[in-house]
TIZA-112746 format. One record per residue (C-alpha): residue in one letter; x, y, z negated. Coordinates in steps of 0.05 Angstrom, whole numbers, padded with zeros to 5 digits, always signed. Each point is the difference from the previous one (the first is absolute). Last residue first. Example, Ala and Ser with C-alpha at 12.3 -4.5 7.8 and 13.67 -1.06 7.14 Angstrom:
<atoms>
S+00273-00021-00143 A-00027-00069-00013 
</atoms>
This chain:
<atoms>
Y-00227+00425-00169 G+00064+00027+00012 K+00033-00047-00048 A-00038-00050-00035 P+00032-00001-00064 Y+00025-00067-00023 G-00021-00042-00046 A-00013-00057+00043 G-00068+00005+00004 T+00014+00073+00030 L+00032-00015+00052 Y-00048-00069+00021 S-00058+00033-00011 R+00014+00056+00046 Y+00017-00059+00050 V-00064-00027-00012 K-00042+00062+00015 E+00043+00010+00057 I-00018-00064+00024 A-00079+00013-00013 E-00003+00061+00038 R+00042-00016+00063 D-00039-00062+00010 A+00036-00055+00024 R-00024-00045+00054 G-00026-00075-00032 E+00036-00042-00052 H+00058+00030-00058 V+00075+00001-00002 Y+00026+00042-00048 L+00072+00001+00009 R+00032+00032-00062 H+00071+00040+00006 R+00055+00017-00058 L+00073+00014+00027 T+00046-00005-00061 I+00080+00032+00014 E+00060-00017-00027 E+00070+00019-00019 G+00054-00049-00022 A+00051+00025+00055 Q-00031+00066+00033 L-00069+00003+00037 T+00004+00049+00054 V-00064+00023+00032 P+00003+00021+00083 Q-00046+00049+00017 L-00054-00017+00066 G-00046-00040-00038 P+00013-00023-00066 W-00045-00042-00002 S-00053-00015+00057 I-00052-00040-00028 N-00013-00034+00058 V-00063-00027+00037 F+00007-00051+00057 G-00064-00024+00051 A+00021-00014+00064 Y+00017+00031+00063 S-00036+00058-00008 N-00030-00012-00068 R+00051+00041-00032 A+00017+00033-00072 M+00067+00033-00025 W-00002+00037-00062 N+00033+00064-00044 P-00015-00003-00081 P-00045+00036-00031 L+00033-00006-00048 E+00073-00002+00001 P+00042-00046-00043 Y-00060-00048-00023 M-00017+00006-00073 T-00064-00033+00003 G-00020-00035+00054 P+00002+00015+00080 F-00069-00033+00025 I-00004-00057+00069 A-00072-00007+00024 V-00010-00057+00028 G-00063-00034+00050 S-00055-00046+00003 N-00047-00021+00058 T-00020+00060+00038 T+00070+00020+00004 S+00045+00039-00048 L+00066+00040-00009 D-00002+00040-00061 V+00050+00060-00012 W+00014+00030-00076 W+00016+00072-00020 Q+00025+00027+00074 M+00058+00031+00029 Q+00016-00021+00067 N+00071-00018+00030 V-00022-00039+00045 F-00082-00013+00034 D-00037-00042+00045 K-00060+00030+00017 K-00074+00008-00013 S+00015+00011-00071 V-00064-00005-00047 G-00018+00051-00061 A+00055+00041-00045 D+00011-00058-00055 T+00025-00045+00061 T-00041-00043+00040 I+00027-00038+00067 T-00049-00049+00031 A+00026-00060+00040 G+00020-00002+00068 S+00051-00055-00014 F-00019-00022-00065 E-00019-00071+00022 P+00071-00013+00030 S+00013-00004-00088 A+00028+00059-00028 R+00076+00025-00007 W-00005+00030-00079 C+00061+00047-00012 F+00036+00018-00067 G+00059+00047+00011 G+00022+00019+00078 Y-00028+00059+00041 G+00008+00068+00031 K+00017+00016+00065 K+00072+00014+00042 G+00051+00011-00035 E+00038-00062+00021 H-00046-00042-00026 T-00038+00032-00068 G-00023-00016-00078 Q+00069+00012-00029 L+00033-00050-00049 T+00068+00019-00034 L+00032-00056-00055 P+00057+00026-00029 G+00046-00053-00035 G+00014-00055-00032 V-00081-00018-00005 A-00051+00044+00015 E-00062-00021-00036 I-00074-00004+00043 T-00062-00010-00047 I-00062-00030+00042 T-00065+00007-00032 V-00065-00033+00048 D-00069-00001-00041 I-00055-00047+00038 A-00070+00026-00016 R-00060-00031+00036 A-00061+00021+00027 S-00076-00024+00016 D-00022+00033-00069 Q+00053-00056-00040 A+00063-00038+00017 P+00030-00014-00044 H+00069+00048-00025 V+00067-00028+00038 Q+00074+00024-00016 I+00065-00002+00032 R+00056+00026-00030 V+00064+00007+00040 E+00068+00006-00029 E+00058+00018+00043 R+00075+00006-00009 A+00040+00036+00050 V+00061-00009+00037 E+00027-00070-00008 E+00061-00018+00046 K+00017-00060+00047 E-00067-00015+00052 D+00015+00066+00037 L-00028+00044-00060 V-00041-00037-00053 W-00065+00035-00024 R-00015-00044-00063 N-00067-00025-00017 E-00037-00008-00072 M-00068-00040+00003 T-00053+00023-00045 V-00075-00025-00002 T-00063+00014-00030 A-00069-00033+00007 G-00065+00029-00026 T-00063-00011-00048 D-00010-00072-00002 D+00077-00027-00005 A+00056+00017+00038 A+00081+00006-00015 K+00057+00003+00026 E+00064+00038-00018 S+00073+00013+00004 W+00004-00046+00067 R+00069-00002+00035 V+00044+00026+00048 F-00028+00009+00064 H+00036+00042+00054 H-00014+00058+00040 R+00046+00015+00060 L+00049+00052+00021 P+00031-00021+00069 P+00067+00034+00028 Q-00021+00005+00047 H-00081+00003+00004 P-00068-00033-00004 H-00051+00055-00003 W-00034+00027-00060 N+00067-00026-00052 Q+00041+00054+00027 T+00075+00021+00007 E+00057+00058-00003 Q+00061-00017-00038 D+00032+00034-00056 R-00010-00044-00043 V-00068+00011+00007 K-00052+00043+00043 V-00077-00025+00021 V-00031+00027+00057 P-00061-00053+00030 W-00027-00008-00067 A-00040-00056-00033 W-00057-00031-00036 F-00044-00051+00027 V-00075-00022-00004 G+00000-00042+00055 H+00061+00000+00045 H+00020+00050+00060 H+00065-00018+00023 P-00035-00045+00065 H-00025+00079+00018 D-00050-00026+00065 K+00001-00074-00010 P-00012+00001-00069 F+00039-00034-00040 D-00045+00009-00061 D-00078+00023-00003 T-00040+00021-00068 L-00073+00001-00005 L-00023-00075+00016 Q-00066-00013-00022 G-00017-00038-00063 D-00069+00035-00015 L+00039+00041-00057 S+00051+00025+00046 W+00060-00039+00002 L+00077+00018+00000 P+00045-00049+00031 H+00049+00024-00003 I+00036+00040-00057 Y+00075+00011+00006 C+00069-00023-00027 S+00034-00036+00058 R+00026+00011+00075 V+00029-00030+00060 Y-00018+00048+00056 K+00082-00006+00015 P-00022-00074+00013 D-00031+00010+00073 V-00069-00028-00011 G-00002-00070+00033 T-00024-00037-00063 P-00024+00044-00047 L+00039+00035-00051 Q-00008+00017-00069 D+00050-00002-00060 G-00035-00021-00068 Y-00038+00055-00037 R-00064+00000+00043 L-00053+00034-00048 S-00064-00030+00013 L-00066+00036-00004 V-00073-00010-00031 P-00013-00066+00011 S-00080-00019-00017 T-00018-00066-00035 N+00006+00039-00076 E+00042+00054+00018 V+00059-00016+00031 I+00073+00029+00004 T+00058-00045+00042 L+00072-00005-00005 S+00037-00016+00067 G+00075-00025+00012 K-00033-00050+00041 A+00036-00053-00041 A-00012+00028-00056 D-00073+00008+00009 D-00025+00031-00065 L-00080+00000-00018 L-00018+00056-00052 Q-00065-00010-00026 F-00060+00057-00021 G-00056-00020-00027 A-00024-00073+00001 F+00024-00041+00054 S+00038-00056-00034 V+00060-00037+00042 S+00012-00073+00021 A-00027+00016+00067 M+00060+00054+00020 S+00017-00028+00072 T-00075-00002+00004 F-00011+00073-00012 L+00053+00019+00037 L-00025-00042+00065 A-00072+00037-00005 I+00020+00066-00007 Y+00051-00023+00065 I-00063-00015+00037 R-00042+00061-00022 M+00064+00042+00029 R-00006-00048+00065 M-00075+00011+00012 
</atoms>
């Protein structure tokens, strides 16, 4: 109910906008850009600093997706959850980042801090065929020094066949020296990279992979794709074309909450030299109802081959 009130208020505040096809609704005061198809919100991109009243300032964040909505307007993401307040919607972060001869991270709050900061929009387009936005960000160490440049391109496709595809392409370039990313914390587990923290309704949801249904959480497990779904809706995450490793390792949870993460680079660190960049492509496949493994497998194969990339392993 609260989410539907939020949607109503969103459109009331933008009453002068025509809602034919896709629209971009930018609320500069809140640092939030919302993509809408007709009168249905798809996602909001939180480009400005976000910090709810009463939350420790160390958890301030920006440059991530929240909310992400289902086709029928239900909330699919969580932000500032009490169990893991560093989780935030659809985000990308690493528990180990080595830069300037220091070890830091942008997963948990850390000293010295490493933060995403929005710089500018380099692309904003919307029409009857879809919506595309590209933002340029920078990673700032200890609120003083830029250590990486980041470009995030989000392309939203029209809803069809009870599903919607959203492409998220992230390019990271090291600035001023080497930048090392590692998907492990203190040598334990394997996580970090592209993540979806699901809304509370996904606690106990069904985890489906290309190998079948998983009955328990897993970490550092190799899969081609992973889906988390309830009887109402779900989201599959696909590693995109030319991903550094295919199939990648994953973390997926449905115990304390719903959480899905393409764990790249995993346990082995990857270092970018100054001026070197890495591009990570992903697709969010938002669908109605509980996942059907064979149907999503078919969609993923089509995604890989349709993008001109050989479907390795298929």
